[in-house]
C-alpha positions as a Python dict, from the first residue, in 0.01 Angstrom:
ca = {
    (1, 'M'): (0, 0, 0),
    (2, 'N'): (-4, -310, 233),
    (3, 'D'): (1, -234, 583),
    (4, 'K'): (134, -578, 706),
    (5, 'P'): (466, -567, 825),
    (6, 'G'): (765, -577, 561),
    (7, 'S'): (549, -394, 308),
    (8, 'D'): (670, -44, 437),
    (9, 'T'): (1000, -118, 294),
    (10, 'T'): (920, -270, -43),
    (11, 'P'): (1022, -57, -342),
    (12, 'E'): (743, 23, -596),
    (13, 'P'): (747, -184, -943),
    (14, 'G'): (995, -24, -1158),
    (15, 'A'): (1129, 200, -913),
    (16, 'D'): (1478, 159, -1000),
    (17, 'I'): (1444, 177, -1369),
    (18, 'G'): (1551, 543, -1447),
    (19, 'A'): (1844, 760, -1578),
    (20, 'E'): (2146, 502, -1516),
    (21, 'D'): (1906, 281, -1770),
    (22, 'V'): (1849, 562, -2013),
    (23, 'E'): (2226, 582, -2027),
    (24, 'L'): (2297, 234, -2039),
    (25, 'A'): (2077, 257, -2400),
    (26, 'K'): (2218, 603, -2537),
    (27, 'P'): (2547, 415, -2697),
    (28, 'S'): (2325, 191, -2916),
    (29, 'M'): (2139, 466, -3063),
    (30, 'E'): (2477, 667, -3107),
    (31, 'E'): (2626, 377, -3285),
    (32, 'D'): (2336, 327, -3500),
    (33, 'E'): (2382, 674, -3668),
    (34, 'D'): (2732, 661, -3725),
    (35, 'P'): (2776, 385, -4025),
    (36, 'P'): (3157, 186, -4089),
    (37, 'K'): (3364, 449, -4309),
    (38, 'D'): (3651, 161, -4369),
    (39, 'E'): (3729, -161, -4279),
    (40, 'A'): (3901, -40, -3975),
    (41, 'A'): (3659, 149, -3854),
    (42, 'S'): (3384, -120, -3941),
    (43, 'G'): (3569, -331, -3734),
    (44, 'T'): (3558, -61, -3424),
    (45, 'T'): (3172, 10, -3530),
    (46, 'S'): (3085, -367, -3491),
    (47, 'H'): (3270, -404, -3149),
    (48, 'G'): (3054, -118, -3026),
    (49, 'S'): (2726, -235, -3173),
    (50, 'S'): (2790, -547, -2967),
    (51, 'Q'): (2865, -346, -2632),
    (52, 'A'): (2490, -179, -2748),
    (53, 'A'): (2335, -453, -2807),
    (54, 'A'): (2441, -586, -2477),
    (55, 'S'): (2330, -294, -2271),
    (56, 'P'): (1923, -355, -2348),
    (57, 'A'): (1978, -732, -2239),
    (58, 'R'): (2094, -551, -1899),
    (59, 'A'): (1830, -355, -1873),
    (60, 'S'): (1587, -609, -1941),
    (61, 'L'): (1705, -841, -1680),
    (62, 'R'): (1764, -567, -1446),
    (63, 'A'): (1375, -462, -1501),
    (64, 'A'): (1332, -840, -1479),
    (65, 'L'): (1456, -877, -1161),
    (66, 'V'): (1324, -553, -986),
    (67, 'T'): (978, -684, -1117),
    (68, 'V'): (1046, -1032, -922),
    (69, 'R'): (1158, -840, -651),
    (70, 'D'): (845, -630, -593),
    (71, 'W'): (609, -902, -665),
    (72, 'W'): (805, -1139, -409),
    (73, 'A'): (751, -803, -138),
    (74, 'E'): (422, -707, -220),
    (75, 'Q'): (236, -1048, -305),
    (76, 'V'): (458, -1309, -66),
    (77, 'I'): (627, -1094, 234),
    (78, 'G'): (339, -838, 211),
    (79, 'Q'): (73, -1121, 276),
    (80, 'I'): (234, -1246, 601),
    (81, 'D'): (146, -1111, 928),
    (82, 'Q'): (466, -1154, 1094),
    (83, 'A'): (347, -1044, 1435),
    (84, 'E'): (111, -1295, 1449),
    (85, 'V'): (393, -1574, 1330),
    (86, 'I'): (621, -1432, 1579),
    (87, 'E'): (387, -1487, 1864),
    (88, 'R'): (298, -1855, 1791),
    (89, 'R'): (655, -1927, 1773),
    (90, 'R'): (696, -1732, 2118),
    (91, 'D'): (429, -1961, 2277),
    (92, 'D'): (647, -2248, 2155),
    (93, 'C'): (929, -2201, 2317),
    (94, 'A'): (780, -2159, 2672),
    (95, 'L'): (926, -2403, 2921),
    (96, 'S'): (557, -2555, 3062),
    (97, 'E'): (412, -2840, 3250),
    (98, 'R'): (309, -2939, 2864),
    (99, 'Y'): (626, -2932, 2741),
    (100, 'L'): (823, -3095, 3022),
    (101, 'F'): (531, -3404, 3010),
    (102, 'M'): (551, -3443, 2667),
    (103, 'T'): (893, -3458, 2666),
    (104, 'A'): (927, -3711, 2917),
    (105, 'M'): (656, -3948, 2748),
    (106, 'S'): (811, -3868, 2419),
    (107, 'A'): (1149, -4006, 2560),
    (108, 'G'): (991, -4328, 2737),
    (109, 'I'): (819, -4432, 2428),
    (110, 'A'): (1169, -4361, 2191),
    (111, 'V'): (1398, -4574, 2426),
    (112, 'L'): (1150, -4864, 2490),
    (113, 'G'): (1082, -4859, 2093),
    (114, 'L'): (1419, -4878, 2050),
    (115, 'L'): (1521, -5151, 2304),
    (116, 'L'): (1223, -5313, 2134),
    (117, 'G'): (1365, -5280, 1740),
    (118, 'S'): (1001, -5119, 1697),
    (119, 'P'): (983, -4875, 1417),
    (120, 'A'): (648, -4783, 1504),
    (121, 'V'): (685, -4734, 1852),
    (122, 'V'): (1000, -4502, 1742),
    (123, 'I'): (776, -4279, 1517),
    (124, 'G'): (525, -4239, 1771),
    (125, 'A'): (757, -4082, 2004),
    (126, 'M'): (890, -3858, 1708),
    (127, 'L'): (508, -3737, 1674),
    (128, 'L'): (496, -3648, 2048),
    (129, 'S'): (794, -3464, 2086),
    (130, 'P'): (811, -3123, 2124),
    (131, 'L'): (1147, -3022, 2058),
    (132, 'M'): (1102, -2897, 1752),
    (133, 'G'): (903, -2559, 1911),
    (134, 'P'): (1194, -2415, 2076),
    (135, 'I'): (1441, -2536, 1832),
    (136, 'I'): (1250, -2345, 1507),
    (137, 'G'): (1226, -2068, 1788),
    (138, 'L'): (1620, -2042, 1793),
    (139, 'G'): (1605, -1965, 1452),
    (140, 'F'): (1333, -1681, 1438),
    (141, 'A'): (1500, -1522, 1748),
    (142, 'L'): (1828, -1524, 1578),
    (143, 'A'): (1698, -1355, 1271),
    (144, 'I'): (1508, -1115, 1407),
    (145, 'G'): (1777, -1046, 1669),
    (146, 'D'): (1576, -1088, 1997),
    (147, 'W'): (1820, -1213, 2242),
    (148, 'D'): (1555, -1250, 2497),
    (149, 'W'): (1370, -1476, 2325),
    (150, 'L'): (1703, -1655, 2178),
    (151, 'K'): (1770, -1748, 2556),
    (152, 'Q'): (1433, -1873, 2657),
    (153, 'A'): (1421, -2092, 2341),
    (154, 'G'): (1777, -2209, 2446),
    (155, 'R'): (1710, -2277, 2824),
    (156, 'T'): (1376, -2455, 2716),
    (157, 'L'): (1548, -2653, 2457),
    (158, 'L'): (1827, -2753, 2713),
    (159, 'V'): (1621, -2874, 2999),
    (160, 'G'): (1385, -3085, 2739),
    (161, 'S'): (1711, -3208, 2598),
    (162, 'V'): (1878, -3306, 2961),
    (163, 'L'): (1555, -3440, 3094),
    (164, 'A'): (1511, -3670, 2816),
    (165, 'V'): (1873, -3841, 2838),
    (166, 'L'): (1857, -3872, 3212),
    (167, 'L'): (1498, -4062, 3170),
    (168, 'C'): (1615, -4263, 2888),
    (169, 'A'): (1949, -4381, 3108),
    (170, 'A'): (1743, -4470, 3408),
    (171, 'L'): (1520, -4676, 3190),
    (172, 'V'): (1790, -4847, 3061),
    (173, 'F'): (2011, -4902, 3356),
    (174, 'P'): (1838, -5149, 3537),
    (175, 'S'): (1678, -5293, 3190),
    (176, 'P'): (1776, -5687, 3139),
    (177, 'I'): (1773, -5576, 2771),
    (178, 'Q'): (2078, -5387, 2695),
    (179, 'T'): (2162, -5533, 2317),
    (180, 'I'): (2242, -5273, 2049),
    (181, 'T'): (1940, -5311, 1809),
    (182, 'S'): (1933, -5235, 1432),
    (183, 'E'): (1721, -4891, 1562),
    (184, 'I'): (1974, -4817, 1773),
    (185, 'A'): (2272, -4888, 1575),
    (186, 'A'): (2102, -4667, 1277),
    (187, 'R'): (2158, -4343, 1475),
    (188, 'T'): (2513, -4394, 1579),
    (189, 'R'): (2691, -4323, 1237),
    (190, 'P'): (2552, -3957, 1104),
    (191, 'N'): (2675, -3876, 767),
    (192, 'L'): (2613, -3611, 510),
    (193, 'F'): (2327, -3755, 395),
    (194, 'D'): (2138, -3684, 756),
    (195, 'L'): (2238, -3320, 740),
    (196, 'F'): (2038, -3270, 396),
    (197, 'V'): (1757, -3459, 557),
    (198, 'A'): (1735, -3201, 796),
    (199, 'L'): (1812, -2929, 562),
    (200, 'F'): (1503, -3024, 344),
    (201, 'S'): (1281, -3105, 649),
    (202, 'A'): (1368, -2775, 812),
    (203, 'L'): (1276, -2601, 509),
    (204, 'A'): (931, -2769, 468),
    (205, 'G'): (854, -2734, 827),
    (206, 'A'): (957, -2347, 823),
    (207, 'Y'): (772, -2250, 550),
    (208, 'A'): (462, -2408, 704),
    (209, 'L'): (483, -2253, 1001),
    (210, 'I'): (514, -1887, 827),
    (211, 'R'): (264, -1957, 564),
    (212, 'G'): (46, -2083, 848),
    (213, 'R'): (46, -2462, 696),
    (214, 'E'): (133, -2617, 1062),
    (215, 'G'): (-28, -2945, 985),
    (216, 'T'): (270, -3050, 762),
    (217, 'I'): (512, -3012, 1080),
    (218, 'V'): (402, -3370, 1175),
    (219, 'G'): (582, -3517, 855),
    (220, 'V'): (917, -3271, 939),
    (221, 'A'): (893, -3405, 1318),
    (222, 'I'): (912, -3777, 1120),
    (223, 'A'): (1154, -3682, 891),
    (224, 'T'): (1418, -3510, 1117),
    (225, 'A'): (1360, -3722, 1415),
    (226, 'L'): (1507, -3542, 1715),
    (227, 'M'): (1379, -3776, 2002),
    (228, 'P'): (1547, -4097, 1890),
    (229, 'P'): (1907, -3976, 1888),
    (230, 'L'): (1842, -3814, 2265),
    (231, 'A'): (1731, -4145, 2365),
    (232, 'V'): (2026, -4344, 2206),
    (233, 'V'): (2247, -4091, 2396),
    (234, 'G'): (2064, -4185, 2718),
    (235, 'F'): (2130, -4563, 2596),
    (236, 'G'): (2506, -4474, 2547),
    (237, 'L'): (2533, -4298, 2912),
    (238, 'A'): (2363, -4603, 3091),
    (239, 'T'): (2559, -4851, 2909),
    (240, 'F'): (2883, -4659, 2925),
    (241, 'N'): (2889, -4690, 2519),
    (242, 'W'): (3078, -4396, 2442),
    (243, 'T'): (3093, -4466, 2072),
    (244, 'V'): (2701, -4514, 2086),
    (245, 'F'): (2717, -4190, 2297),
    (246, 'S'): (2905, -3980, 2078),
    (247, 'G'): (2763, -4101, 1711),
    (248, 'A'): (2392, -4037, 1845),
    (249, 'L'): (2465, -3677, 2048),
    (250, 'L'): (2644, -3558, 1699),
    (251, 'L'): (2317, -3690, 1500),
    (252, 'F'): (2150, -3483, 1773),
    (253, 'V'): (2344, -3156, 1733),
    (254, 'T'): (2323, -3192, 1334),
    (255, 'N'): (1971, -3209, 1314),
    (256, 'L'): (1910, -2928, 1565),
    (257, 'L'): (2154, -2668, 1428),
    (258, 'T'): (2047, -2765, 1088),
    (259, 'I'): (1701, -2689, 1177),
    (260, 'A'): (1750, -2372, 1352),
    (261, 'L'): (1970, -2217, 1116),
    (262, 'T'): (1742, -2316, 826),
    (263, 'A'): (1477, -2145, 975),
    (264, 'F'): (1700, -1870, 1071),
    (265, 'A'): (1737, -1823, 668),
    (266, 'M'): (1352, -1855, 568),
    (267, 'A'): (1280, -1594, 813),
    (268, 'K'): (1544, -1371, 652),
    (269, 'L'): (1389, -1477, 316),
    (270, 'Y'): (1057, -1376, 396),
    (271, 'G'): (1137, -1077, 520),
    (272, 'F'): (1128, -1077, 910),
    (273, 'R'): (1268, -714, 1036),
    (274, 'S'): (1594, -739, 1252),
    (275, 'T'): (1756, -449, 1448),
    (276, 'L'): (2080, -567, 1335),
    (277, 'T'): (2320, -325, 1153),
    (278, 'K'): (2443, -405, 833),
    (279, 'G'): (2766, -520, 959),
    (280, 'Q'): (2615, -730, 1241),
    (281, 'T'): (2385, -909, 985),
    (282, 'K'): (2709, -958, 737),
    (283, 'A'): (2839, -1141, 1058),
    (284, 'Q'): (2571, -1318, 1167),
    (285, 'N'): (2557, -1490, 809),
    (286, 'F'): (2919, -1557, 785),
    (287, 'A'): (2849, -1764, 1138),
    (288, 'V'): (2561, -1949, 959),
    (289, 'V'): (2791, -2035, 679),
    (290, 'A'): (3076, -2151, 876),
    (291, 'V'): (2836, -2371, 1138),
    (292, 'F'): (2725, -2550, 818),
    (293, 'V'): (3068, -2607, 684),
    (294, 'A'): (3172, -2730, 1014),
    (295, 'L'): (2870, -2963, 1031),
    (296, 'A'): (2961, -3078, 671),
    (297, 'I'): (3287, -3197, 734),
    (298, 'P'): (3290, -3411, 1000),
    (299, 'L'): (2940, -3569, 862),
    (300, 'G'): (3143, -3590, 492),
    (301, 'Y'): (3436, -3770, 624),
    (302, 'S'): (3154, -4003, 777),
    (303, 'L'): (2954, -4075, 447),
    (304, 'Q'): (3298, -4137, 292),
    (305, 'Q'): (3386, -4408, 549),
    (306, 'I'): (3026, -4522, 497),
    (307, 'A'): (3094, -4562, 121),
    (308, 'W'): (3429, -4678, 145),
    (309, 'E'): (3306, -4969, 410),
    (310, 'T'): (3049, -5075, 151),
    (311, 'N'): (3252, -5090, -141),
    (312, 'A'): (3523, -5296, 87),
    (313, 'Q'): (3244, -5543, 175),
    (314, 'R'): (3207, -5605, -243),
    (315, 'I'): (3552, -5637, -298),
    (316, 'V'): (3612, -5866, 10),
    (317, 'R'): (3312, -6126, -136),
    (318, 'D'): (3451, -6074, -481),
    (319, 'A'): (3782, -6151, -372),
    (320, 'I'): (3668, -6491, -176),
    (321, 'R'): (3457, -6618, -455),
    (322, 'D'): (3705, -6524, -737),
    (323, 'R'): (3971, -6811, -585),
    (324, 'F'): (3671, -7074, -561),
    (325, 'E'): (3507, -7253, -822),
    (326, 'R'): (3154, -7301, -865),
    (327, 'P'): (2943, -7419, -704),
    (328, 'A'): (3136, -7306, -412),
    (329, 'Q'): (2908, -7075, -174),
    (330, 'L'): (3041, -6793, 48),
    (331, 'D'): (2866, -6798, 390),
    (332, 'A'): (2864, -6590, 697),
    (333, 'L'): (3075, -6324, 613),
    (334, 'E'): (3202, -6080, 899),
    (335, 'I'): (3451, -5770, 882),
    (336, 'D'): (3550, -5570, 1165),
    (337, 'F'): (3658, -5219, 1030),
    (338, 'A'): (3708, -5104, 1368),
    (339, 'S'): (4035, -5344, 1411),
    (340, 'D'): (4399, -5289, 1305),
    (341, 'P'): (4463, -5492, 1053),
    (342, 'L'): (4136, -5518, 914),
    (343, 'G'): (3968, -5838, 1036),
    (344, 'V'): (3751, -6037, 829),
    (345, 'S'): (3614, -6393, 871),
    (346, 'A'): (3411, -6615, 666),
    (347, 'I'): (3265, -6946, 581),
    (348, 'M'): (3307, -7143, 245),
    (349, 'F'): (3143, -7436, 102),
    (350, 'T'): (3311, -7558, -160),
    (351, 'P'): (3377, -7920, -298),
    (352, 'V'): (3751, -7870, -312),
    (353, 'I'): (3927, -7759, -16),
    (354, 'R'): (4219, -7516, -126),
    (355, 'P'): (4478, -7481, 190),
    (356, 'D'): (4653, -7195, 45),
    (357, 'A'): (4325, -6955, -68),
    (358, 'E'): (4335, -6784, 296),
    (359, 'A'): (4706, -6676, 220),
    (360, 'D'): (4661, -6592, -125),
    (361, 'I'): (4284, -6377, -44),
    (362, 'A'): (4468, -6205, 263),
    (363, 'R'): (4733, -6083, -13),
    (364, 'A'): (4473, -5991, -297),
    (365, 'L'): (4253, -5765, -35),
    (366, 'Q'): (4572, -5594, 114),
    (367, 'R'): (4663, -5482, -216),
    (368, 'Q'): (4300, -5362, -324),
    (369, 'L'): (4199, -5193, 8),
    (370, 'G'): (4554, -5057, 103),
    (371, 'R'): (4526, -5175, 459),
    (372, 'K'): (4660, -5495, 638),
    (373, 'V'): (4408, -5785, 673),
    (374, 'T'): (4389, -6074, 867),
    (375, 'L'): (4159, -6344, 712),
    (376, 'T'): (4003, -6645, 903),
    (377, 'L'): (3848, -6854, 627),
    (378, 'T'): (3696, -7163, 714),
    (379, 'Q'): (3647, -7417, 435),
    (380, 'T'): (3376, -7676, 430),
    (381, 'Q'): (3381, -7950, 199),
    (382, 'I'): (3043, -8046, -17),
    (383, 'E'): (2992, -8268, -285),
    (384, 'T'): (2995, -8167, -642),
    (385, 'G'): (2683, -7992, -797),
    (386, 'A'): (2504, -7989, -431),
    (387, 'G'): (2660, -7678, -269),
    (388, 'A'): (2333, -7502, -195),
    (389, 'A'): (2157, -7868, -91),
    (390, 'Q'): (2414, -7972, 143),
    (391, 'R'): (2434, -7613, 299),
    (392, 'A'): (2090, -7640, 353),
    (393, 'Q'): (2128, -7968, 493),
    (394, 'L'): (2364, -7870, 725),
    (395, 'S'): (2177, -7562, 837),
    (396, 'A'): (1862, -7762, 868),
    (397, 'T'): (2061, -8049, 1076),
    (398, 'R'): (2206, -7749, 1265),
    (399, 'A'): (1844, -7606, 1380),
    (400, 'Q'): (1722, -7949, 1454),
    (401, 'E'): (2003, -8036, 1679),
    (402, 'Q'): (1948, -7703, 1888),
    (403, 'A'): (1569, -7749, 1868),
    (404, 'A'): (1620, -8111, 2036),
    (405, 'A'): (1883, -7977, 2253),
    (406, 'A'): (1625, -7712, 2385),
    (407, 'A'): (1338, -7949, 2378),
    (408, 'R'): (1555, -8220, 2612),
    (409, 'E'): (1685, -7911, 2849),
    (410, 'Q'): (1313, -7795, 2911),
    (411, 'A'): (1217, -8167, 2990),
    (412, 'L'): (1524, -8169, 3218),
    (413, 'V'): (1372, -7870, 3395),
    (414, 'N'): (1003, -8023, 3391),
    (415, 'R'): (1119, -8342, 3562),
    (416, 'L'): (1368, -8153, 3844),
    (417, 'S'): (1089, -7909, 3938),
    (418, 'L'): (814, -8206, 3985),
    (419, 'A'): (1102, -8387, 4173),
    (420, 'A'): (1173, -8110, 4402),
    (421, 'G'): (828, -7980, 4454),
    (422, 'V'): (900, -7624, 4327),
    (423, 'P'): (802, -7413, 4023),
    (424, 'E'): (1027, -7452, 3683),
    (425, 'T'): (1159, -7105, 3756),
    (426, 'D'): (1353, -7220, 4057),
    (427, 'V'): (1589, -7473, 3852),
    (428, 'L'): (1924, -7344, 3767),
    (429, 'I'): (2053, -7423, 3443),
    (430, 'D'): (2408, -7345, 3335),
    (431, 'R'): (2413, -7440, 2981),
    (432, 'N'): (2796, -7387, 2949),
    (433, 'R'): (2881, -7632, 3236),
    (434, 'R'): (2578, -7876, 3157),
    (435, 'R'): (2487, -7829, 3502),
    (436, 'A'): (2146, -7809, 3623),
    (437, 'L'): (2084, -7734, 4028),
    (438, 'V'): (1729, -7701, 4226),
    (439, 'R'): (1685, -7695, 4613),
    (440, 'A'): (1417, -7932, 4688),
    (441, 'K'): (1110, -7871, 4921),
    (442, 'R'): (1077, -8083, 5259),
    (443, 'I'): (877, -8406, 5175),
    (444, 'E'): (650, -8491, 5515),
    (445, 'G'): (871, -8843, 5655),
    (446, 'A'): (1121, -8861, 5379),
    (447, 'P'): (1445, -8926, 5488),
    (448, 'L'): (1758, -8792, 5288),
    (449, 'G'): (1770, -9101, 5096),
    (450, 'V'): (1463, -9045, 4879),
    (451, 'Y'): (1617, -8725, 4757),
    (452, 'R'): (1937, -8917, 4655),
    (453, 'T'): (1742, -9191, 4469),
    (454, 'L'): (1514, -8922, 4300),
    (455, 'E'): (1843, -8720, 4200),
    (456, 'A'): (2003, -9039, 4068),
    (457, 'R'): (1682, -9106, 3870),
    (458, 'I'): (1735, -8800, 3684),
    (459, 'A'): (2126, -8823, 3649),
    (460, 'V'): (2047, -9144, 3479),
    (461, 'T'): (1877, -9023, 3175),
    (462, 'E'): (2111, -8740, 3126),
    (463, 'P'): (2459, -8855, 3144),
    (464, 'D'): (2590, -8554, 2981),
    (465, 'W'): (2469, -8297, 3253),
    (466, 'T'): (2556, -8292, 3602),
    (467, 'I'): (2249, -8283, 3832),
    (468, 'E'): (2269, -8169, 4191),
    (469, 'L'): (1913, -8179, 4396),
    (470, 'I'): (1999, -8031, 4676),
    (471, 'P'): (1778, -8176, 5005),
    (472, 'P'): (1634, -8006, 5283),
    (473, 'M'): (1789, -7998, 5629),
    (474, 'G'): (1743, -8322, 5793),
    (475, 'A'): (1843, -8604, 6009),
    (476, 'L'): (2152, -8830, 5857),
    (477, 'P'): (2079, -9198, 5916),
    (478, 'A'): (2110, -9307, 6291),
    (479, 'E'): (2379, -9553, 6248),
    (480, 'V'): (2633, -9738, 6060),
    (481, 'R'): (2628, -10116, 6086),
    (482, 'F'): (2969, -10319, 6024),
    (483, 'A'): (2966, -10720, 6028),
    (484, 'E'): (3165, -10924, 6269),
    (485, 'E'): (3413, -10944, 6024),
    (486, 'G'): (3510, -10567, 6050),
    (487, 'A'): (3323, -10441, 5682),
    (488, 'P'): (3007, -10249, 5690),
    (489, 'T'): (2698, -10412, 5613),
    (490, 'A'): (2476, -10374, 5339),
    (491, 'E'): (2249, -10136, 5473),
    (492, 'G'): (2590, -9978, 5609),
    (493, 'R'): (2724, -9935, 5290),
    (494, 'E'): (2396, -9761, 5185),
    (495, 'A'): (2402, -9515, 5491),
    (496, 'L'): (2758, -9424, 5431),
    (497, 'A'): (2648, -9323, 5055),
    (498, 'V'): (2343, -9126, 5152),
    (499, 'I'): (2596, -8966, 5450),
    (500, 'A'): (2865, -8887, 5183),
    (501, 'W'): (2590, -8740, 4910),
    (502, 'A'): (2410, -8516, 5211),
    (503, 'S'): (2712, -8415, 5295),
    (504, 'Q'): (2847, -8287, 4975),
    (505, 'R'): (2495, -8092, 4893),
    (506, 'K'): (2486, -7935, 5202),
    (507, 'N'): (2850, -7857, 5223),
    (508, 'R'): (2862, -7923, 5586),
    (509, 'G'): (3096, -8199, 5763),
    (510, 'V'): (2987, -8479, 6001),
    (511, 'V'): (3078, -8640, 6308),
    (512, 'L'): (3132, -8984, 6381),
    (513, 'T'): (3099, -9147, 6729),
    (514, 'G'): (3131, -9522, 6845),
    (515, 'D'): (3394, -9780, 6819),
    (516, 'P'): (3714, -9655, 6714),
    (517, 'E'): (3813, -9886, 6461),
    (518, 'E'): (3470, -9886, 6282),
    (519, 'C'): (3452, -9511, 6279),
    (520, 'E'): (3817, -9503, 6134),
    (521, 'K'): (3703, -9713, 5828),
    (522, 'A'): (3371, -9519, 5804),
    (523, 'A'): (3538, -9203, 5776),
    (524, 'E'): (3804, -9329, 5556),
    (525, 'L'): (3510, -9406, 5344),
    (526, 'L'): (3348, -9132, 5363),
    (527, 'R'): (3663, -8905, 5282),
    (528, 'A'): (3720, -9081, 4959),
    (529, 'R'): (3372, -8966, 4854),
    (530, 'G'): (3458, -8574, 4960),
    (531, 'A'): (3298, -8600, 5308),
    (532, 'E'): (3464, -8359, 5569),
    (533, 'V'): (3467, -8610, 5882),
    (534, 'V'): (3518, -8556, 6255),
    (535, 'V'): (3621, -8863, 6455),
    (536, 'R'): (3499, -8918, 6840),
    (537, 'P'): (3612, -9234, 6961),
    (538, 'D'): (3354, -9407, 7203),
    (539, 'T'): (3193, -9748, 7265),
    (540, 'G'): (2896, -9910, 7103),
    (541, 'P'): (2794, -9888, 6734),
    (542, 'V'): (2920, -9578, 6461),
    (543, 'R'): (2657, -9297, 6534),
    (544, 'V'): (2635, -9014, 6293),
    (545, 'A'): (2542, -8628, 6294),
    (546, 'W'): (2600, -8325, 6184),
    (547, 'A'): (2875, -8098, 6252),
    (548, 'E'): (2715, -7828, 6338),
    (549, 'E'): (2497, -8024, 6553),
    (550, 'E'): (2745, -8166, 6775),
    (551, 'E'): (2893, -7821, 6860),
}
């Protein structure tokens, strides 16, 4: 007799084979002793013979089942030290300093890997995550009915999960990178397949932990991926994206419950003792099945939706391609499944433009998909027989134009930084408005006209850009000279040009002091160029000063 836990309740091999089986065998012997007397009796005896023949078969099956049960109890359950397994699982559920530190490090690595779109970094976070311990502990505690252990494992899991979510949100919120990468998107739409992945992984993990082969748990940690969904939950919280938040949370809850309940089932299968009554055990088993069903329903719907979207993409592609003859090529197909009506946009390279194609395809798609469809189809004409070559040429041309534009932009940044005497990072570029701005450092002894000349030289080379070189604060031209006929001299016109330019760049008004008539003429010329001017009549030539300095 094996003294290990679970063996004291195991029946001996063949213990259930007794009087009942003998009774099952008696009809067979009695029927053999009474041969049929006539045709009617022969039919009755034949029926009895079939029952008699079935009875030994049932007895053999029962004996085989009893033998298997006894073998399982003695050779499998009897070889497991249940007390040692439970003690190891209790240690994994402790809310320790190591657990909190490893959870924080795993969360940080996971969210960085997700933002960078690096699967290798995300896998590293999976290996570090200690969340598997308390989740497996939940299953074992539920199996043996240890409520204190159940509460401890739940508290440890809750603290670790909240810590991971908040840390990831704190890292994402100030991050300049908040785009939804493929790694993030992959964890926002769980489906029934994810439940089965968690189920099979949990079966392997629970078996390894019960049988003392804990090295397998590394592969289970990678397969179930507990930390990445939590990191995506933190990402959704930081970016206020509730679609991402809810989808990732559902994936985490799916993995959590599936692993815990599978561990519960494996513990029951391996005979871990429970203090529950027979009725409580039935209720517990019913609750486990109910949870699995409750998870399977939304996940199954999600899987069905993904399958429908995949099929819809095929239908859309076929419908568009069938409307055009070869060598037409479909390019840049996009489908917005969240919109109502369904939004479809595509580009078609075709030798023949078909004006009615868009409406015809939209009607065909509406019939096949059963939903209203809004189609935006851009047709680009190509030469016959050269569709692929034309498309490649167009793509290459666009790429060359983009590269050339980027090179010109960088050259502009270099010239502006040199002219202003500042690093390239101080040059502000607005690509949409094609506007470049930089604040220049003071050049010792250089008047404002020097900065205006530098700006003009750069602007000539970039006619499509608005160039603004903002000068440092400096003195305006001392005066504006006028000729005897009452018009500004060449030097006066240059001075007025510098004054108007400086006033606009510094966004400051100027004050003109001197002969009233000359001041009014100068003010009129300056206002025409957008400068704010205050005139203060006086005697002598026209003098200029910044308005703030006068005040």
